[in-house]
PLY file of the C-alpha trace (Angstrom):
ply
format ascii 1.0
element vertex 175
property float x
property float y
property float z
element edge 174
property int vertex1
property int vertex2
end_header
-31.50 8.47 12.97
-33.05 5.00 12.41
-30.62 3.75 9.06
-34.21 4.09 7.10
-33.83 7.90 7.28
-29.73 8.00 7.11
-30.00 5.89 3.74
-32.45 7.89 2.26
-30.75 11.28 3.74
-27.21 10.33 2.42
-28.70 8.87 -0.57
-25.82 5.41 0.34
-27.84 2.22 0.79
-26.71 0.41 -1.66
-25.29 -3.04 -2.39
-21.34 -1.77 -1.51
-22.73 -1.96 2.43
-24.74 -5.05 2.53
-21.35 -6.97 0.41
-19.02 -5.88 3.72
-21.53 -8.20 5.69
-21.93 -5.24 8.15
-24.65 -5.43 10.74
-27.54 -2.51 10.98
-25.66 -0.56 13.30
-22.52 -1.33 11.65
-24.08 0.22 8.24
-25.15 3.61 10.30
-21.36 3.68 12.11
-20.19 3.62 8.63
-22.53 6.56 7.13
-22.48 8.92 9.61
-18.81 8.66 9.81
-19.25 9.52 5.83
-21.76 12.10 6.32
-19.58 13.62 9.09
-16.54 13.84 6.85
-18.26 15.30 4.24
-19.51 17.93 6.70
-16.00 18.51 6.36
-15.40 18.97 2.81
-13.33 15.05 2.64
-14.28 12.54 0.68
-15.97 9.04 1.46
-13.53 6.21 2.08
-14.64 2.90 0.59
-15.68 0.09 2.67
-13.28 -2.58 2.68
-13.52 -6.31 2.58
-10.13 -6.75 5.05
-10.51 -4.37 7.40
-14.10 -4.53 8.05
-13.15 -8.60 8.42
-10.51 -7.42 10.76
-12.27 -4.39 12.66
-15.41 -7.64 13.60
-12.39 -9.88 15.15
-11.32 -7.22 17.37
-14.54 -6.46 18.54
-15.35 -9.91 19.43
-12.15 -10.52 20.73
-12.51 -7.42 22.83
-15.91 -8.25 24.37
-14.65 -11.58 24.99
-11.48 -11.45 26.11
-10.26 -7.79 26.33
-9.42 -6.81 30.45
-8.87 -3.69 31.29
-5.59 -2.58 32.94
-3.30 0.13 33.69
-0.67 -1.54 30.99
-2.61 -2.57 28.00
-5.21 -0.85 26.23
-8.16 -1.61 23.81
-5.85 -1.78 20.59
-4.84 -4.42 22.04
-5.53 -8.25 20.63
-5.23 -11.42 23.54
-3.50 -14.61 22.95
-6.90 -16.37 21.78
-7.25 -16.01 18.29
-5.39 -16.96 15.25
-3.63 -13.93 15.21
-0.25 -12.80 17.34
-1.03 -11.37 20.66
-0.44 -7.97 20.96
-0.04 -5.41 24.44
-0.68 -2.15 22.93
0.52 0.87 25.78
-0.49 3.85 26.02
3.29 5.11 25.27
2.27 3.75 22.02
5.80 1.57 21.50
4.01 -1.39 20.44
1.61 0.62 18.03
3.35 -2.09 15.44
1.90 -4.62 16.02
-1.59 -3.14 15.93
-0.76 -1.88 12.63
0.26 -4.68 11.18
-3.26 -7.16 12.17
-4.51 -6.25 8.27
-2.18 -7.69 6.87
-1.99 -10.64 9.76
-5.15 -11.22 9.32
-6.43 -10.79 5.30
-4.66 -9.98 1.88
-4.43 -6.29 2.81
-0.54 -4.65 1.32
-0.96 -1.96 3.85
-0.86 -1.13 8.01
-4.20 -0.82 9.41
-5.02 2.61 11.79
-7.66 1.99 14.51
-9.77 3.94 16.78
-11.78 2.20 19.75
-14.69 3.38 21.67
-16.29 1.46 25.04
-19.81 1.74 26.27
-20.59 0.56 29.68
-24.12 -0.66 28.53
-24.00 -1.50 24.16
-21.63 0.45 21.73
-24.02 2.84 19.61
-23.08 4.24 16.17
-23.85 7.39 16.98
-22.63 7.97 20.21
-19.42 6.05 18.99
-18.90 8.51 16.76
-19.41 11.28 18.84
-17.25 9.90 21.53
-14.75 10.26 18.89
-15.23 13.47 17.72
-14.67 14.98 20.70
-11.38 12.88 21.39
-8.86 15.18 19.51
-6.36 12.28 18.20
-9.63 10.32 17.48
-11.23 12.71 15.64
-8.14 13.68 14.02
-7.80 10.17 12.59
-11.31 10.65 11.37
-10.77 13.79 9.52
-7.16 12.66 8.27
-5.57 15.96 10.03
-2.17 16.17 12.54
-0.16 13.13 11.50
-3.44 11.46 9.33
-2.99 14.18 6.44
-3.25 11.42 4.51
-5.68 10.26 2.63
-7.49 6.80 3.49
-8.53 4.65 0.59
-9.48 1.86 2.79
-12.50 1.52 6.32
-13.45 -1.28 8.37
-16.43 -1.17 11.00
-16.68 -3.22 13.95
-19.23 -2.83 16.28
-20.61 -4.88 18.72
-21.32 -5.63 22.80
-19.94 -3.21 23.98
-17.14 -2.06 21.54
-16.50 -0.17 18.38
-13.94 0.17 16.51
-13.20 1.22 12.75
-9.65 0.77 10.74
-8.52 3.19 8.11
-5.91 2.43 5.57
-4.13 4.51 2.75
-3.68 1.82 0.45
-6.86 0.47 -1.69
-8.29 -2.98 -0.22
-7.64 -5.58 -3.64
-10.75 -8.19 -2.19
0 1
1 2
2 3
3 4
4 5
5 6
6 7
7 8
8 9
9 10
10 11
11 12
12 13
13 14
14 15
15 16
16 17
17 18
18 19
19 20
20 21
21 22
22 23
23 24
24 25
25 26
26 27
27 28
28 29
29 30
30 31
31 32
32 33
33 34
34 35
35 36
36 37
37 38
38 39
39 40
40 41
41 42
42 43
43 44
44 45
45 46
46 47
47 48
48 49
49 50
50 51
51 52
52 53
53 54
54 55
55 56
56 57
57 58
58 59
59 60
60 61
61 62
62 63
63 64
64 65
65 66
66 67
67 68
68 69
69 70
70 71
71 72
72 73
73 74
74 75
75 76
76 77
77 78
78 79
79 80
80 81
81 82
82 83
83 84
84 85
85 86
86 87
87 88
88 89
89 90
90 91
91 92
92 93
93 94
94 95
95 96
96 97
97 98
98 99
99 100
100 101
101 102
102 103
103 104
104 105
105 106
106 107
107 108
108 109
109 110
110 111
111 112
112 113
113 114
114 115
115 116
116 117
117 118
118 119
119 120
120 121
121 122
122 123
123 124
124 125
125 126
126 127
127 128
128 129
129 130
130 131
131 132
132 133
133 134
134 135
135 136
136 137
137 138
138 139
139 140
140 141
141 142
142 143
143 144
144 145
145 146
146 147
147 148
148 149
149 150
150 151
151 152
152 153
153 154
154 155
155 156
156 157
157 158
158 159
159 160
160 161
161 162
162 163
163 164
164 165
165 166
166 167
167 168
168 169
169 170
170 171
171 172
172 173
173 174
């Protein structure tokens, strides 16, 4: 479904999407997540300037610097940027190094929680959402289930190259 059709269907393509500096693909991913949440009876999540900035930085870092290993997964951050590097392991022992990125990189006051998707050809909005919907842990984040039952009050989108990432936050973004 193209952005134009999705916008007409959802009646959501307004200035706030453009104000976030989202690419058309990022806009589409936001709209798809919003529609999926509505289907589940959940409210829209306001776009966050801060979390979008973090998402777009992380996608860039992943595309330029991430090397898949058995140790560090895609929630990791390289040492090649203006941030603290972070090796996020599958046991989640270093989860806080990821959660703190929004407050490290922006004025966002709370933790951020990321879902990430990789595609061998090119990240695409629909495929990314379908991948997350088919992954119980990622799906729980999107639809506030399991340990993620608190309401999301901020969302940021980054999609470029092979990666899609979405950041969720409980605090309202004052930006």
